[in-house]
Structure formats: C-alpha cells, structure tokens
C-alpha positions as CSV (number, residue, x, y, z in Angstrom):
1,M,-16.9,66.3,-40.9
2,G,-15.5,69.1,-38.7
3,I,-12.7,67.1,-36.9
4,G,-11.8,65.1,-39.9
5,K,-11.6,68.1,-42.2
6,R,-9.5,70.0,-39.7
7,A,-7.1,67.1,-39.4
8,L,-6.9,66.9,-43.2
9,D,-6.1,70.6,-43.3
10,L,-3.3,70.4,-40.7
11,V,-1.6,67.3,-42.1
12,G,-2.1,68.2,-45.7
13,A,-0.9,71.8,-45.3
14,S,2.1,70.7,-43.3
15,V,3.1,68.1,-45.9
16,V,2.6,70.4,-48.9
17,L,4.3,73.3,-47.3
18,A,7.4,71.1,-46.6
19,L,7.4,69.9,-50.2
20,A,6.8,73.4,-51.7
21,S,9.2,75.3,-49.4
22,P,12.0,75.4,-52.1
23,L,9.5,77.0,-54.5
24,L,8.4,79.4,-51.9
25,V,11.9,80.5,-51.1
26,L,12.7,80.8,-54.8
27,G,9.5,82.9,-55.4
28,A,10.3,85.2,-52.4
29,L,13.8,85.8,-53.7
30,A,12.4,86.6,-57.2
31,V,10.0,89.2,-55.7
32,L,12.8,90.7,-53.5
33,L,15.2,91.0,-56.4
34,G,12.6,92.0,-59.0
35,S,10.7,94.7,-57.1
36,G,11.9,94.9,-53.6
37,R,10.0,94.7,-50.3
38,P,7.5,93.7,-49.1
39,V,7.8,90.2,-50.4
40,F,4.4,89.0,-49.0
41,F,1.0,90.7,-49.5
42,G,-2.1,90.0,-47.3
43,H,-5.2,90.8,-49.3
44,R,-8.3,91.6,-47.1
45,R,-10.9,88.9,-47.6
46,L,-14.0,87.6,-45.8
47,G,-13.6,84.4,-43.8
48,R,-15.9,82.2,-41.8
49,E,-18.9,84.1,-40.3
50,G,-17.8,87.1,-42.4
51,V,-14.8,87.9,-40.2
52,P,-12.1,89.7,-42.3
53,F,-8.7,88.2,-42.5
54,R,-5.5,88.6,-44.5
55,C,-5.2,86.0,-47.4
56,W,-1.5,85.7,-47.8
57,K,0.3,85.6,-51.2
58,L,3.7,86.4,-52.6
59,R,3.4,90.0,-53.9
60,T,2.7,90.0,-57.6
61,M,1.9,93.7,-58.1
62,R,3.8,96.9,-57.6
63,V,3.6,98.5,-54.2
64,G,0.5,100.6,-53.8
65,A,-1.4,98.8,-56.5
66,E,-4.6,98.6,-54.4
67,A,-4.9,102.4,-54.5
68,E,-5.1,102.3,-58.2
69,L,-8.5,100.7,-58.0
70,A,-10.2,103.9,-57.1
71,P,-13.9,103.9,-57.9
72,E,-13.6,106.6,-60.6
73,S,-10.8,104.7,-62.5
74,A,-11.4,102.7,-65.7
75,L,-9.4,99.9,-64.0
76,H,-12.0,99.7,-61.3
77,E,-14.8,99.3,-63.9
78,R,-12.7,96.4,-65.5
79,Y,-12.3,94.9,-62.1
80,R,-16.0,94.8,-61.2
81,G,-17.1,93.8,-64.7
82,N,-14.8,90.8,-64.7
83,G,-16.0,89.2,-61.5
84,F,-13.7,91.3,-59.2
85,K,-10.6,90.2,-61.0
86,I,-8.5,91.6,-63.9
87,P,-6.7,89.0,-66.1
88,T,-3.0,89.1,-65.5
89,G,-2.2,90.0,-69.1
90,E,-4.5,93.0,-68.9
91,D,-3.5,94.3,-65.5
92,P,-0.7,97.0,-65.7
93,R,-0.1,96.7,-62.0
94,V,1.3,93.1,-62.2
95,T,5.1,92.9,-62.2
96,R,7.1,90.8,-64.6
97,V,8.0,88.3,-61.8
98,G,4.4,88.5,-60.7
99,R,3.2,87.1,-64.0
100,W,5.3,84.0,-63.6
101,L,4.2,83.6,-60.0
102,R,0.6,83.7,-60.9
103,R,0.8,81.4,-63.9
104,S,2.6,78.8,-61.9
105,Y,0.4,79.2,-58.7
106,V,3.6,79.8,-56.7
107,D,2.2,83.1,-55.4
108,E,-0.5,81.1,-53.5
109,I,1.8,78.9,-51.5
110,P,1.7,81.3,-48.5
111,Q,-2.0,80.5,-48.1
112,L,-0.9,77.2,-46.5
113,F,-0.1,79.4,-43.5
114,N,-3.7,80.6,-43.5
115,V,-4.7,76.9,-43.4
116,L,-2.4,76.2,-40.4
117,D,-3.8,79.2,-38.5
118,G,-7.4,78.2,-39.1
119,T,-8.5,81.2,-41.3
120,M,-8.7,79.0,-44.4
121,S,-9.1,75.3,-45.3
122,L,-7.4,73.2,-48.0
123,V,-10.8,72.8,-49.7
124,G,-13.7,75.3,-49.8
125,P,-15.1,78.2,-51.7
126,R,-12.5,80.8,-52.6
127,P,-12.4,83.7,-50.2
128,L,-14.2,86.8,-51.4
129,V,-13.8,90.5,-51.2
130,E,-16.8,92.2,-49.5
131,D,-18.3,93.6,-52.7
132,E,-18.2,90.2,-54.3
133,L,-20.9,88.9,-51.8
134,E,-23.6,90.8,-53.8
135,L,-23.2,88.1,-56.5
136,Y,-24.5,85.5,-54.1
137,G,-27.6,87.4,-53.2
138,E,-29.7,85.9,-50.5
139,N,-27.3,82.9,-50.3
140,A,-24.4,85.1,-49.1
141,D,-24.8,84.0,-45.4
142,E,-24.7,80.4,-46.4
143,L,-21.4,80.9,-48.2
144,L,-19.9,82.5,-45.0
145,R,-20.7,79.5,-42.8
146,V,-17.5,77.7,-43.7
147,R,-13.9,78.5,-44.0
148,P,-12.8,79.6,-47.5
149,G,-10.4,77.3,-49.3
150,I,-7.2,77.3,-51.3
151,C,-8.9,75.0,-53.8
152,G,-12.4,74.0,-54.4
153,E,-15.1,72.8,-56.8
154,W,-14.7,75.9,-58.9
155,T,-10.9,76.2,-58.9
156,S,-10.5,72.4,-59.7
157,H,-11.8,73.1,-63.2
158,G,-8.5,75.0,-63.9
159,R,-8.6,77.0,-67.1
160,A,-12.2,75.9,-67.8
161,R,-13.5,77.4,-64.6
162,P,-16.6,79.4,-65.4
163,P,-17.3,83.1,-64.5
164,Y,-20.2,84.4,-62.4
165,P,-23.1,83.5,-62.1
166,E,-22.0,79.9,-62.8
167,R,-19.2,80.2,-60.3
168,A,-21.7,81.1,-57.5
169,A,-23.9,78.2,-58.3
170,M,-20.9,75.8,-58.3
171,E,-19.6,77.1,-54.9
172,L,-23.1,76.8,-53.3
173,D,-23.6,73.3,-54.7
174,Y,-20.4,72.3,-53.1
175,L,-21.5,73.6,-49.7
176,R,-24.8,71.8,-49.9
177,H,-23.2,68.4,-50.7
178,R,-19.8,68.7,-49.1
179,S,-18.2,65.7,-47.5
180,L,-14.7,64.5,-46.6
181,M,-14.7,62.2,-49.6
182,K,-15.7,65.0,-51.9
183,D,-12.9,67.2,-50.5
184,L,-10.4,64.4,-51.3
185,A,-11.8,64.1,-54.8
186,I,-11.4,67.9,-55.3
187,L,-7.8,67.7,-54.1
188,A,-7.0,64.9,-56.5
189,R,-8.5,66.9,-59.4
190,T,-6.6,70.0,-58.4
191,I,-3.1,68.3,-58.6
192,P,-3.0,68.2,-62.5
193,V,-4.5,71.7,-62.6
194,V,-1.6,73.1,-60.6
195,F,1.0,71.3,-62.7
196,K,-0.6,72.5,-65.9
197,G,-0.6,76.1,-64.7
198,Q,-2.8,78.8,-66.0
199,K,-2.9,81.4,-68.7
200,D,-4.1,84.5,-66.9
201,R,-6.2,85.3,-63.9
C-alpha cells in the first residue's frame, strides 16, 4: 500500500491544489485585509513516529491566540474538556473572516502542501496535539505509525462525527483495516461533506 498511497497523495494533492488555488488566494486576501499578517499559521502537531511538524492552515484566529490557552485560564479548561477543540462559535479568539474560513474548510487548503512534502497524507487519522495522545491510551504508538491525514474515517462523517472516545475507536479501526480502496471510499464520502460545510468546530 505504501507506494500506491504515496502516488495517490502526490497526484491527488496536486490536482486538488490546482483546482482550489483560486479559493486559497481569496482566503489569503481575506485574512490579510481582515486581520493583517501573518496569513498562514502552522500549528504544531505530531506526525509519523511522533515527529512534530507544522500543520499549515490559513490563520483564523487573532495573532497570539495560542498564548491565551494558558493552563490557568477558563478557556484552557473548555479546550481540554471538548476534545482539545473549542467550537468556533464559542471561541473568542476566532476572527470574523476566520469563522467563514472554518465553516467552508477553506482554511485547511494549505495542508495540501503538507501532503506534498510528506508530513501528511490525503487520508489518515487527523494529526494530534501532544496532550491529545492520552485519549488513545496504550494504542497511542499504533496511531503514530502512519502519516496523519487531511481527511479520514472520522472526518468523513462531517457534522455527525462523534467526540472522544468514539473518535479514537474510529481512527484505530481505520488503521487496522486500511487499504487503498478504503482510502478511495473515504475520499468519495468526504466530497459532499466539504461542499456541505460545517456549523462550528
């Protein structure tokens, strides 16, 4: 599966990036005009074998937003209690433009560059922050054996995607039964999810 999956990543990411480039340019201009520089944000995530990498997105939060997640803040408690995410509508750090970018998935287009450089795959478990690994318990090492993905079994459920611990079970089940055909099926299911957009995440 290794060679075939990498070929799918390179060809697929190149094609989608070419098709999505107008949206990427529009989104980048919206960020620049709405809240200035930087336009891109690289969130530190864990990649294959646990190697940290920058997961690129269009910036959807105000500059310095990460510092507001200090351990003693109420925002940090909300972040940890909600599976290491804060719904967009409840996060005061998200900009007006950022809300649109998130709901339309346009903010995630730069991750295609992660696929091209080999730090991510088109399909795989979503990349995690380090603290999130605790939710996978003794299976954490298994999760880190593969490249994280832009889309996967969990994300292909769109607005119906479940929280932890169901999410962890779903991601691990994908790893244990993954195949090129399964990846193609996940990509097919993801297309309508992207066009439908999302409420908040």
